[in-house]
N, C-alpha and C positions, 0 to 999 in steps of 0.2 A: 531863359525859361524853356524855349523850344529845344535847346540842346539837352537840357535835363530830361525832358520827356522822350526825346529820341533815344537817349541812353537807357531810360527806364523800359521803354517798349522793346528795345533790342535785347535787354536782359531777360524780359519775359519770353521773348522768342527763343532765346538760348535754352531756358528751362524747358520750353516746349519740345525742342529737339532732343534733349536728354531723355525725356519721358516717352517719346513716341514709340520707341522700340519695346518698352516694357508694359505699355498700357494695352489692355485687351478691349475688344469691342464691348461697349456697355449694354447691359441687358435692358430690354424695353419693358420688362415685367416690373410691376410696382407692388410693394408689400406694405408700405406705410412706415417702414423702419427708418432709422437714421441713415443718412447718406444715400437714400434711395434715388433721389433726383439728382441727375448730373446735368447742370445747365450749360447751354451753348448760347452765347450772346452774338447775334449776327448783325453786322452793320449798325452799331449803336450810333444814334444821331439825335436823340432826344433824351432829356434828363429822366424821363420815365424809365429808361433802361436801367439806370442805377438804383432807382427807388425800390425795386424789388429786392435789392440786396442791402437796404439800409439797416435791416435787422437780420440776425442769424435765424434760420429756420432749421430745426434739427433734421428734418427730412432731406435737406439740401446739402450735398457734398460741398466742402469748402473750395475745391478746385473748380474753376469756371473757365471754359474755353471760349475765347473771343476771336472772331474773324472779321476783318475789315480790309478795306481796299489799300490803305496807306498809313504808315506811322504818322504822317502829317495830317491825317483827317481830323478835322475839328471835333467831330462827334466822338471819335475814339479818345482823343485827348481829354475831353470833358468827362467822359465816362470813367476813364482810369483815374483821373484826378479825384472824382467823387468817391470811388471805391477806396482809394488811398486814405482819404479823410475819414471814412468809416473805420478803417483798420487802425488809425492812429489817434482817434478821439479818446478822451479820458474815461468816458462812461459808455457802457454797452458796446465795447470794442468788438469788431468783427475780425475774422481771420481769413478773408478771401484770398485765394491764390489764383491770380489772373494769368492765364497761359494764352499768349497772344500770337496770332498769325496774321500777317498783312501781305497783300499781293493782289494783282489783277484777277487771279483765279480763286479768290477767297471763298466764293460760294461753292465751287467744285471741290475745293480742299475740305470744306466743312462736311459736305456730303460723303466724301470718300473716307475721311478720318473716322467718322462715327464715334466721336469721343464722348458724346452725351446722349441724353434721351428726351430732353425738352429744349426746344429752340425758343429763345426770347427775341422778339422783334419790337423795336421802338426807335423810329428814325424817319428818314425821308420816305414819303409815301408813294413816290413815283413807281418804285420797283417792289414795294412791300408785298403786293398780292402775288407777284411772281416768286418772291422768296418763300411766302407761305406755301404756295403750291409745290415748289421744288422740295421743300423740307418734308411736306406730307408724303409726297411720292417716294422720298428717300427713306421713309419709315420713322420719321421723328414726330413726336407730339409738339404742338406749337402753342405758345402763349403770346398773343400779339396785342400791342397797343393799338388804340383806334387812330385813324380809321383804317379798316382792313381793305377798303375799296373806295376809290374816289371818282370812278367813272363807270360807264356801262360795261366796257370791256373787262375791267377789273371785277365787276360783279359776276359776270359769267365765269371768270376764272375762279373766283371764290366758291361759286357753286360746284365747280369741278373739284376743287380742293376738298370740300365736304364729302363728295362722292368717293374720292380716292381715300379719304381718311377712314371711311367705313370699310373699304376693301383692304386697307393696310392694317386695320385694327388699332389706329391711333386717334388722338383727339385734338381738336382745334378750339381755342377759347379766346374770347375777346375780353380785354381788361376793362371791365365796366366798374370802375371804382366807386361811382356815386351810389351804388346799392348799399354801401357800407357806411354812408353818412347817417348818423342817428336821426337827423331830422327827416330824411327820406323814409327811414324804417318806421318811424312813428306815423308819418303821413300815410304810409301803406296800410298800417294797422287801422287807422281811422276810416280810410276809404272802404276797407273790406269788413267793416262793422255795419251790417244792414240796419240794425236798430238805430244807429246814430246817423249814418250817411244816406241810407236808402239805396236807390239804384242810380247808376250813372245816367245823366240825361243824354239825349241823342245830340242836341245842338244842331247848328247849321253851319255852312261854310262861312257865313258872315258873323255868326256868333257861336263859335265852337264850344263844345262841352269841356274840352281840355285845351288850355292855352299855356305856352311856356315862352319866355323871352329871356335871352342871355346876352349881356353886353360885356365885351372884353376890350383890352387895350394892347397894342403892339409894344409900346414902350412903357415899362413900369419898373419899380424897384422891388426887389425881393431880398429880405434880410439886410436892408439899407444899402444894397448894391444894385446897379442897373442889371436887368435881365438881358443878356446878349442873345439876340436871335440869329440863327444862321441865315445867310443871304437867300437861300432857297425857300425860306419861310414865306417870302413875298411872291413866289411863283406858284400859282394855283395848279399848274401841271405837276408840281412836286409835293406841295403841301395839301392841295385840294381847296376847293372853294369853301366858304364858311358853311354853306348848307350841306356840304359833304363831310364836314369835320365835326364841329361842335355839336351839331344836331344829333350825332350818334348817341351821345349821352342822354339827350332829351327824349328821343324815341325809345331808348332802352328803358328809361324810367317809366315812361308811359305804359309800355307793355307790362313791365314788372309790377307796377302798382295797380293798374286797372284790370289786368288779366292774369293774375298770379297762377303759376303752374299750368297755364293754358298755351297751346300752340297758336301762333299767328302765322297762317299760310299766306304768303304774298300773292299767290295765284287766286286765292278765294276770298281772303279777308281784307285786302287793300283795294281801295277804289278812289277814283277822282283826284289824282295828285295834281295840284297846281302850285306854281312857285314863281318867285321873282328873285332877282339879284341886282346888286349895284356895287360900285367900287368905292373903296376908301382911297383917297388921294394922299400919296406920300411924297414929300419933297426929297430931293437928293440929300439935303443936310439931315433930315429925319432918318433916312435910310442909313446914313453913316453913323448917326448917334445910336441907333438901335442894333446895328450889326457890327460896328467897328470896321466895316469895309469902306475904303475910300473910293473904290472904283466899282461901278455898276457892272455885274457880270453880263456876259453876252446874252444869256438866256432870259434876262429881264428887259432887254432892249425893246422887245415887242410890246411891252406894257407901258412904254414911256410916251408921254404926250406933252409937249411944251415943258420939258424938264420935270414933269410930274408923273410919278409911278402910280398906275391905276391897278388896284388889287381887289378882285371880286371876292371880298371876304364877308359881305353882308347879304342877307336874303330872308325870304319867308317861304314856308312850306305849309300848305293846307292839304289834308287828305282825310279819307274815311277809313276807319278800321273797325271791323265787326259792327258796322252800322253806326258808329259814333264819329262825330266830326272833331278833328284835332287841328290846331294851328300852332306853328312854331315860328320864332323870329330870332335871328342871330345878327349881332352888330359888332363890328370891330372898329373902334376909333383908334387914332394914333396914340393919344395920351389922355388920361383922365384929368379933369380939372383939379386944382389944388384942394386937398382935403377929401377927395372922393376916391372911388375905385371901381372895380368890376361890380356889376349889378345883375340880379336875377329876379324874375317874378314868374309865378305860375298861378293858374286858376283852374280848379277841377270842380265841376258842378254835379251835385247829387240831388235827388228829389227831396231830401230832408236837410242837407247841409251843403255848404260851399266851403272848400278848403283852399286857402291861399298861402303861398310862400312869397315873401318880400325881402329883398336885400337892397336897401337904398340908404339915402342920407339919414332918414328918420331912424333907421335901425343901425346906424353907425357902420353900414356896409357889412353887417353880419346877418346871415339868413335867419329869418324868423317865420314861425308857422302860426297861422291864424285860422279860425273857423267862424262861420256865421250861419245863421239859420236861412233856409230857403223859404221862398214864398209859400204860404199855406200852412206853415208850421208855427205853432204858438211859442212865445218866448219861454213859458214855463216848461212845456214839453221838450223843447230843444235843450234847455239847461239840464233837465233830468237825464236826457239821453247822453249828453256830453259827460256828465258826472259818472254815469255807468260805464261809458267807454274808457274814461281815464282810470277808473277802478280796475278794469280788465288789464289795461296797459301797465298799471303799477305792479301787477304780479310779476312782471319781467323787468320793468323799468321804473323803480320806485321814485326816481327823481323827477318824473314828469308831472306837471300840474297845469291847471287852466285858470286864467284870471280874466275878468272883463276889461275891455279897452274903453276908450272914450267914445267909440262908435257903438250905437245901440245895436244889440243883438250880435256883437262880435266879441270873440275871446282869443287871447293869445295862448298858445300852447307853449308853456315855459319849459325849455330844455337847458339847464345850466351849462355855461361854457366849459366848466371843468369835467362835464360828462360828454363832451364832444371831442372826438379825435380829429386831428388835422388831416388834410387830404393826403399827405405823404404816407400816413400810417395805413391808408386803405389798400395800398398796393400789396402789402403783406397778406391782408385778408383775401384778396383776389387770388394770390398765388396759393395760399393754403387751401382754398376751396377747390381750385383746379387740381392740386395734388391729391386731395381726397377723392375727387372723381376718378383720377387715374388709378388709385389704390383699390377703390371699391367697385370700379367699373360700373358706375351708376349715374353718369351724366344724363340728365333728363333730355328727352328728345326736343322739348320746347326751346332749349338753349340753341340748338341748331336752327330750327325753323324761324325763331324770332330774330336771330342774328341775320339770317338771310332776308327776312322781311324788312328789317331795319335798313340794310344796305341797298335793298331794292328801292325803298322810298328815297333815300338820300341821292343815289346815283340817277334815278329817274328824275328827281327834282332838278338836278343840274341840267339835264337834257331839256326839260320843259322851260326852264329859265332862259337858256340860250336861244331856244326857238322863239321866244317872245321878243327878242331884240330886232 
């Protein structure tokens, strides 16, 4: 199998050599027309890199330039395998032409070749911020998977990247796919209906107005096959701690839902960050099972204690944003118990209503949205407000309805499964939004300020958690 992929990659490199002399430097101007966007995939190492190409996008040219360190790189092999499967499937076949360069100088080669106008990053997070900054300085637009920064040094470099993006006239965008989950869209609508929700409560550090908790598992099956993790996934210096990684989505949703179209300035609006972290203990047999690697890499030896790998993938963050108290918690277990899976829950408190998201055994591990009345609101008034809110939502989303649960004063917001797109489809929506910003030159300023505020919180939280030890 390895020989097959070596031959495949060498073939792609040969095509690249043939085309180098006749390809011209790609324009950085965008019109919104077909083939406007020329993608460059830099150092692919996570399956999110290929999900952007799961479907064809008319605005994106079929030829994609790929730069990686080695033809043996596991991330590159996985990426190309996925693209080939998209090109050869029976339905919705794509026509991607992958032009691959590998070598120790792959970053410099990408910067000098200037074969595309949008650099896609999804992989090892250790050097990701440096890649972002280099691409921006080189005059490329960047579409990056999270996290874009995993420590304070990265955050400072990310801030410089945004400054240079403005100077260069290019854009930097974070792949926040959760904004395109219909459940989150409906929840945002409800939160911003003052007649139904009222105003956000202030909360306290001990009882925050906004709370989110996310539980994940290192070893799981996807499409009836084990999900193989790269060995570096267990190195927090390469993957990032849990509170620097998963919480990026949680904070983004918090800002997006609770402060729509508003800038969150980390220097003025963020206060009182506190955090904790603790390790998930992974045995060597579990490491092998989840990665396929029989030998522990040297870079993981420092996390080894009595043959147990300690991975700081769990933690909590509490902070104040625009006067409101928020709490986050992320947990990574090794494997879910039989019949269970990843879970999520959130609680957002308003003066008239409380909105909950729950994904647990009772919900068959499918996220469900609930609302209940706040104290001081009568049952009749609450129900009338809810019915009016649903009527407004139905103008755009006619499939949404509300029904009482067995808990008094609580209603489930029903969103049929057939009206929910899977996570993989959200990547196309993110890409299309970004490409529209490029064509229309109208990316709102809050996208920049809120992204910086998000990474300020996560990277500061890692520092605070380490100081507590």
